[in-house]
N, C-alpha and C positions, 0 to 999 in steps of 0.2 A: 415405374415412378421413383420419385427419389425421395428417400426416407431422412435424409440427413439433417441432424440439427448443427446449424454454422451460426455459433454464438457472436458472429461480429454484424449480423445486420436482421436475422431472421425474428421477427415475434413470434410469438408461440401461444395459440389458444387454448392450448392445456394449460396455461400459467393463469388464466382467469376465471377458469371454471372447471372445478372436479370432470375427472373421466367418467364417461357414462358407462353405466354395468355393462353395455353390451359393445364397448370399444375395445377391438382384438389390438393390443399394443405392439402386439409381435408382429403385425403385419408391414409391408412398407405404406408410408402416408405422405401426402402431400399436405401441409401445414399452412393455411392462407395464413399471409401478413395482416396482422391485427396489432392495435397499440397495447402495448404492454404500461400498466398505469402503475402498478404496486409492487411490492415483494411478494414473491411465489416461488413456491419449491416442488410444484406438482411437475416432476418431468418424467413421471412413469414411463417406460417405453421409449426413452429418448436419452435419457442420462446416460453416463458410463460409470460412475460412482455417486455414492451416498454425499458425499461432499462437495458438491458443485451446484451452482443455482444463480437467477436472476433477480437483481433489484430494479424495479422501473422508476420512473421519474418520480411519481408521485410520491411515493415512501421515502425518496431521498429529498424531497424538497419539504416534507411535513416533520420532519425530524428537528427539534432545534439544536443546532450545533454552535461550539465555541469558536471554531477553527474547520476550513475547509477540509483537511485530510480525514475528520472524524467522517466523512462520507464512508470510509472505509469500514466504519465499525457495521454496517449493516451485512458484513461478512461473519456468520457464526464463531464467535470465540474470540475476534478479534479486536485490540482495544488501542487507541490512537492518543497518545499523550505528548506533551512538550517539556523539555527541562531549559528552553532558552526562549528567545524572544520569537514572535509567530510569524517571521520571516524567513526562520529556520525551519529545515525539513523536520517533520514530526517524529517523535519516537512512538515504536512498533512493538506489539506485542500479539502471538498466536501460538496455538499448539505447543506451549512450554516453551517457546523461544522468547529471549529478550532479540528482537531484530535490529536494534540499534537504531539506525537511520532508514533500514530497509533491507538488510543482508537476509537472504533467503527467504524471500518474498518478493517475487517478479511483480511488478506492475506498469503497466500500458496505458497508453490514451491513443486509441484509432490505430492501434499497430505500432505505434512509436513507444520506444521503452522509456521508463522515467528513470530506473535505476541506474547509476553512474559508478561504472567498474574503476578502480584505481582513483578514487574520487579524495579531493585534498583533504576532506573532513570523515570519511568514512566508506569502507568498501561497499557499493550497492545503493549508494546516497539517494534518497528519494524524497523529491521536496514537490508536494502536490497544491503549494499555496499559489499557483496559477489557475487552478479550477475556477470558474464561474459556476456555481451549483444550478442557476437558472438554466444553463445551457447543458448540463448533463440529460442524457436520454434514457441512459440505463447503465448497467454495472454488472457484469460477467465475473463470476468468481468460482475459482478450483481449489481445493486444500489436496495436500500431497504431492507424491512424486510419480502420479500413475497418468499422467497426460503427455502426450510427445509433444504438443505444441509449447510445454514450459521447458525452458531449458535453464541457462544459467539464472543464478538467485532463486529458482524454483522449488527447494528441497521442503519448504512449510507449505507450499502453494503459489497461488498469483490471483492476480484482478487484472480487470481491463475497462476502462471507463470509455464510454460510446457519445458522443456528443449527437445534438440534434442536427437534422439536415436543413428544415425548414421549419418557421413558426407559422400558426395559424393567423395569428394576429400579434401585433409589436406588443412588448411589455416594458415594463420598467419597475422598480421598486428603489424605494428612497427610504434609508433606516438610519436612525439616532439610538443612542444607547448613554448608558453612563461610560464614565472612565476614556471621555473623549471618542466615542465611537460615531463614525459620520459614514455611510455607505451609499452609493450612488450606482445601479447596474440596469442597464438598458439592452433591447437588442430587437431585431426586426429581420422580415424576409421579404423579398420580392421577386416576380419572375423575371428573368432576365434570358434572352437567347434562348428560350425552349427549357429553361433549366430553373434554379432558385440561388439566389445569392443571399446569404444571409450574414448579418454583421451584429456584433455585441461588444459589450464592454463594461468594466468595473473600475470604479475608483473606490480605494477605502482608508481611513485612516483611523488610528487607533492606540491609545496611552496604556490601557490596562491599568490595573491599582497599583503599579510597584512606584516605589519611592523616585527611582529615576524612569521618567514616561519612557514607553517603549518607542512612541514617535512613529508608528507603521507609515508608510505611505507606498501603498500599493497601486499599482496600474496593470490592468489586464484586458487583454482583447481577444477577439475571434472575428475570422472571416471565412467563408465556406462558399463555395460555388458546386452544387450538386447537380447533376442531369440524367436522367433516364434516356437511354433511346434503344427502343427493343427490349431485347433480353439482358443489356447491359446498362451499368451505371458506372459514372465518372464522378469523383468529388477531387477538391483541389481545397485544403485548409490550411489557412495560416494562424497560427498562433503568437502571442506578444505579452511579455510580463515582465514588470520591474518594481524593486522593493527595496527600502531600506529600513534600519531598526537600531533600537539601541537592544541590548539584550539583557534577559531577568536570569541568569545563570544560576545552578544550584547553589544554593549556601549552607556551611555547616551550622548544626544545630546549636553548638555551643556559643556561636555567635549571637544567635536571636535570644539566647536564655540568659547569656549575661548581659543585654542591652545596648551590644555593639551597633547592632541593626535591628530593624523591625522586620515581622515575619514576611515583609514585601519588599526588603531592601535588598542592595548589592554590597559585595565586597570590594569589587572593582565596577566603578560607575562608569569605566569607558569601553566596556564590551559591546559589540554590536556587529552590524556587517551591511552588506548589500548584494544584491543579486539581482541577474537579469537572465530572461531565456527567449529565444525566438526560435520557432522551426515551420518550415513549411514542408506539407507533405500532399501527396496524390494517391488516391485509391482507383481501383477499376476491379469491376466484378462483372461475370456473366453467369448467366444461371440458363442452361440448357435443359433438353428433356430428359437427361441421364448423367448429367455432370455439372459441376461448377467449378469457377476459377476467379482465383483471387490474387492482385497484384498489390503491393502497396510499396511506395518509395519514401523516403524521408532525409530530411537535413536540418540539424538542430544546432544552434549556436546557446552557450551558456558560459557565464561565470560567475564568481563567487568570491568575496571578500569578507572572512570571518575572522571578528577577534574575540579572544576566551581566555578564561583565566579560571581553571579548575581547583588549581593549589596556592593561589595567591602570593606567598613569599615564602616557599619551600626552597625551591632550587635557586632563586637570586634575592635574598632579603634585603637588598637595595632597591633594585628596580622592579620586583615584582616580577610574575611568573606569567604576563599574559604573552598569547603568541598569534600570530595571522597567518591563517590557513587560507593561501590563494591560488586559485586556477582559473584559465581559460580553455574551453572544450569546442570543437566541432566534432559533429557525429554525423556521418552519413550511412545509409545502409537500406534496406529492403525485405520485404515478405512476398513469398509467391507460395500459392498452394492449389492444387488440382485434387477434384473427389471426384469420383467414378462409382455410378453403381454397376455391378455386372450379376452375373448368374453363376459365378465358377460353382464348381464342387455341387451343383444341383442346389445350391439354396443363395439367396440375396447376398451379396457381398458390398460393402461399401469401401472402397479403397482411396485412402488418403494419403499424397505425397506433398512435400511442403519441404522450403527450405529458409532460412532467416539468417540475414548478413549484417553487421554494423561494424562499422571502424571510427575508432577514436582517435582525435588527435588532441592530446594535452598539452597545452603550451602556454606558459610553463603551468606546472603543479607545485608548490612550494611551502614550506613551513617556515617562518621566520621569529625571531623573538622581538617582542615589541613593548613598548611604554606607552601608555594613552594613545593608543593606533599610531603610534611613530616607531619606525623600524628601528633597533638598536644590533641586529644580526640576523644572520642566516644560518638555520639549521641545516635545511639541503632544498636544494631547486633542480628540476627535472625538466625534461620533457619528453612526453611518453606519447607511444604510438603504441594501440592495442586494437587489434582485429580478431573477429571472432565469426565463426560460419557453421551453421547445422544444419542439418538434412534429419528429415525423419520421414518413415512409412508407416502405415497402419491400416489395418483391415477390421472392419465392424462386419461380425458374420452373425445372421438369425438362424440357429441350426434347428430349432424347433419353435412351435408358437409359445413356448415357457422358458426359452435360452437362447441365448446370443453371447458372443465374445467380441472384445476387443483387442487385439494383440498388436505391437507397435514394436519400433526400435527407432533410437534417436542417435546421432552421430555428431560431434562437435570439434570443432577443432581452433586453436589459439595460437597467435603469435603478438609475443610482446617485445618491444625497442624501448629499451631504456638510456636516454643520453643525461647522467648525472653530473652536478657541478662537482664531484667528487669521481675523478676518472675511475677509480675500484669499482665503484658501483656501476658504471655502464657497462649494459651489455644486452644479448637477445634471447629469450627461451621460446621454444614451441613446444605444445601441447594436445592431446586429443584423449578423448573419452567416449564409450559408447554405453546408452543407458536403455536397456530393454524396458518394456513396460504392458502389463495385461492386467483386464478385467474381465471376470466373467458375472454375468447378471441371469438372475432366475426372475421369472414374473408368472406369480401362481395365480392372478387375479388382476384385475384393472386397477384396483385399488391398493397393491402392494408389490414392492419391488425388493430382491435381495440382491447385494452386491459381495463380491470378494475380488479385491485388488492388492496389486504388488508391483513395484519397480523399483527404478534405481534413478538416480538423480545426482545434481553436481551444483558447486557454487567456484567462481574462479576468486583467485586471491589478489591483492594489489600487484601490480605488475613491478613496482618498485622492490617488492620482497621477493620476487622471483630471481632478481639479477643480485642484489646488495650483497656486499663482501665485508664492507665496514660499518658498523655503528656512525652514523653522521654525527652524533653528538659526543660520543665517549671517542672514537676512532680504535675502538676494540674490535676484534673480528666478531663478524655477525653470520648468524645462520639464514640460509636462503628457506623460503617456505615453497611448498610445492606447488604449482600454477593452478591446478584443478583438484576440487577435495570430493571426494566420493559421498554421497547420500544413498541411503535405502529405506523402503518403508513397505508397510502393507496395512490395508485396512476390512475391516468386515464393516456391513452396513446393511441397513433397511429404510426403505422411504414407502411412506404409508399415507393414504387419506382415510383416516378413521372415521368420518362423517363428511358430509358434504361441506366444502368451505375451510376444511381443517387438512392443513399440511405437513407432517411429521417425517422428521430423515433423525435417523439415530447412529452413528459411527462408533466403531471401537478401532483405534490406530496406533501404529507403533513405526519409528522412525529413527536411524542410527546416522550419525556423521562420523566421517573419519578424522575431523578436526572440528573443532568447535571455534565459532571466532567470538572474542570478547572485547568490552569496550574499555579502553586505557584511560584512566582519568588525567594524567600528567600532560598527555598529548593529544588527547581528543580523535584518536584512532581507534581501530581495531586492531587485532592481533591473534595468530593461530594460538590454540592451545591443544589440550589433550580431546580424544575422540569422545562422543556423546551418544547416549540412547534416549529415547523419550517413548513415553505410551500412555494413550486417554484415550477419554470416551466424550464426544458432544453430542448435544441433544438439540435440534432447532425445530421452532414448531411456527408455525404461522397460521390463524384463524381469522376467517371471516363471517361470523354469524349472522350478520344484516350487511346489506351494501354498504352503508355508511360507516360501521363499525369495523377495524383491524386491530388484532391482537397478535403481538410476538411475545416468544419466551424462549431464550436459547440458554443453555449452560453447558461449560466445559471443564473439564478437570486433567489436568496433565502432571505427569512424574516425569523430572527430568534429573538425569544422571550423568557423571562423566565416567568414563570407561578407564581400565589402567592406571587408577592413581591410587594413593596411598589411603587405607581404611579411614572413614571419617572426613574425608577432604573430596566428596564426590559430588558435592550439591554446584549446580551452576547459577552463579550468581545473576539477579535479574529475571529468572525463569518463573512466570507466573503459572502459579499449580490451580488455579480456580477464578473462574469468569462467570459473570450472570448478567443478562442484558434482558431486560423485560420494557414493553411498550403498549400504549393503547391510543388509537388516531381515530378520531372521529371527522370526518368528511362529506361533505355533498355537493355536488354541482348546482345544487339551488341556492338562491340567497337565505343566509341563516348562519349560526353559530359554527366554528369548527374549533377543533383542538388537539391537544397531544400532551402525553405524561411517559416519560422514559426514565425508567431506572438503570443505571450503570455500576457493577460492582465487580473489583479486580481484590482478591485476598489478599491475605500476607504471603511472602516469598523471601528465599534465601538473598542473602547480600554478599556473604563470603563463602566460600567453599567449604568449611565446617558446621556451617547453620546456626552458629553462636549467634550470629546477628541477622536478623529478618525484619523485612520492612513491615510496616503497619498498614492494614486494608483500606481500601478508599472506596465509598460508596457517594454517588452523585444521582440527583434527581433533579431533571430538567424538563419544564414544561411551558406548553404554549395555547393560547385562548387566542381567537379572534372571531370577525365577521365578515362574512362574503358578503357584499352588495352587489346590485345588479351590474351588468356591463364586466364583470371581473374582477371589479375593484376589492381589494382585501386589507381590511385592517389587522394587523397581527403583533401581541405582544409575546415576548420570550423570555420567561423567567427561569435563568441559568443559576445552577447550582441552588436550587428552591430552597432547601434545608440548611443552607448556608454551613456547608461542612468546611472543616478546618482539617480537611485531608491533603494527602501530596499528590501530585501528578507523577512523580518519579523520584526515586530514591536511590542512593548510592553510599557506601561506605569504603572509605579510603582515607589517607592521611594527607592532610595539610597545613600549612602555617599559617597563623595570623601573626600581626606585628607582636612583638616580645614573647612569644612562646619559643620552646625549646628549638634547635636547629634541625633534628630530626622530624619535625612536625608531630600533630596528634590526629591518631585514629579517631575518626567522627562519623556519624551520619550525616549526609548531605542531601539537601530536599530543594525540590520546586514546589511551593504550594500550588493548591488548586486554587482558581480566582475565586472570590468569594460571591455572594448572592447579588446578581446585578440585572438588571431589566432594559432588554431592547425592544424598540418599538418600529415599525415598518408599513410603509403603505404601498401596496402594489396594485398593478392593473395588467390585464392581459395575461395572467398565468391559469 
């Protein structure tokens, strides 16, 4: 019998009900397919670490959110913010990392990578704005470097979104709100040729509270055909997304305090951008009596043109410092995995072998000086080809009724080719890395499980940095970066069900990187810096005392430091030190009231290395209330930032220059405010 937990398609009965007292979690088990409706962490006997879990569609849909990327905040300790217009990728934080726009946290959707290497705006750029929340079936997450299927960008962990394959009935959502919000989403599926054809889409406009309206114009579409044939399942998935917006980048405190601009004003009113993403992917799965095979193939086209100005008039007092980051990209790749149950060494063994590959053709990727979105110069423009391939082998062994192990190794190889407009920066590099991983799992009872995990991971650096010899702006010699940067980590954790309906996980973790990636304000890019080390604790809880009520409470503390730097200069700017997330959700399948309230808090954190300047804490409360009518019609009201907090989404400290200021600029706090209290109404049916 196959006891494998495959977080790509299997629904787990254990995630909906507590483990019975007489259930032997150490024997091979066949888990019946069921529907996961909400978040649950009861993976005793199935999970390899304390820091992994699954979040189902109900919990995702019942969260009052401002942006699509906030669906990732169901991952314990993860914070999603924004420092610009809502068409740009979010800012992410987890495990003491300021992930910028995605570096060191791997994100996938149906096997397709979302992180973009050697991106125009930042390494690992992760734009989730193309998601349609109503069509997300569930989210799987894994934190840490202990999982063989997490390769590049996976040092802090990773998550994968899975979309619905079919809908029981068509759905529609019509939403309106303050600040020019209008949203229409709809979808449905029908039987075609022995399978299911699903189609859905979203149209969204939003201006926001900003003095210069965002004028978000978002279009998203999904089409999917799925068919089961015996023990095999086929799926073809097409995604389309287009967006344009005006930006609301961070502004200096002194500009607001002097009255130059208001709290929701901009220094450069012409910042903004447009982007699009189109993808086609195919998946095949075969489930045998003692094995499972998965194959996924994908092709992605994306482009981005982003106009930003973070320093205003520091470098060019006459025309300003606005710049344009531009790229066009084609990604092709695939994943394959074979899982086999055997009886080697006299015990049940689960062997997993897999490979992942992708090739990115980025033609061009450029940085240009602009004024009011008109180019006035080119800093650099390159054509980049980057190939990555990874293979992994893993064995899960159940040695005793109370003890099992997961041991694996991953190998990755890279090839970079850069054709630069400055010939001296043209070149090729290759690199490889091997990452062993291991978890030991002790199961003293059906309600408790202990984990000891450790492993190695890595992240890649921008291909342009691996071949550079001349600084494109100054003409001075430039130092090349290592193509691949090693990370290593360990975790001790426990997973328990203290009382029926309550799932709780506690993990103590440590993580080190050979080179940190930090945000650079004057270029809007990341650059390598010193080695770093982190350690922390994460406690995640989910409790359903009655079927209608779900409670969750997560708290995470982290300590992040540079290694090998001068005394008193070891703080990592932007590294969150504490995060608290809690909520209560009331829902019922019968007509009547439903609602939710959520608290999200992240505390003060350092903004510069000597810790003399720190960000202020941010605390937000979002609420939802509504009524479910007959035939699945829902009327919902979301109250976002219910307490009207005047906090910040993001804070930086660096030098910028306003008109009339000294040529060297002024060091100051730069912030992007949270949006003020506002109401959103929606009418939906079929959900």
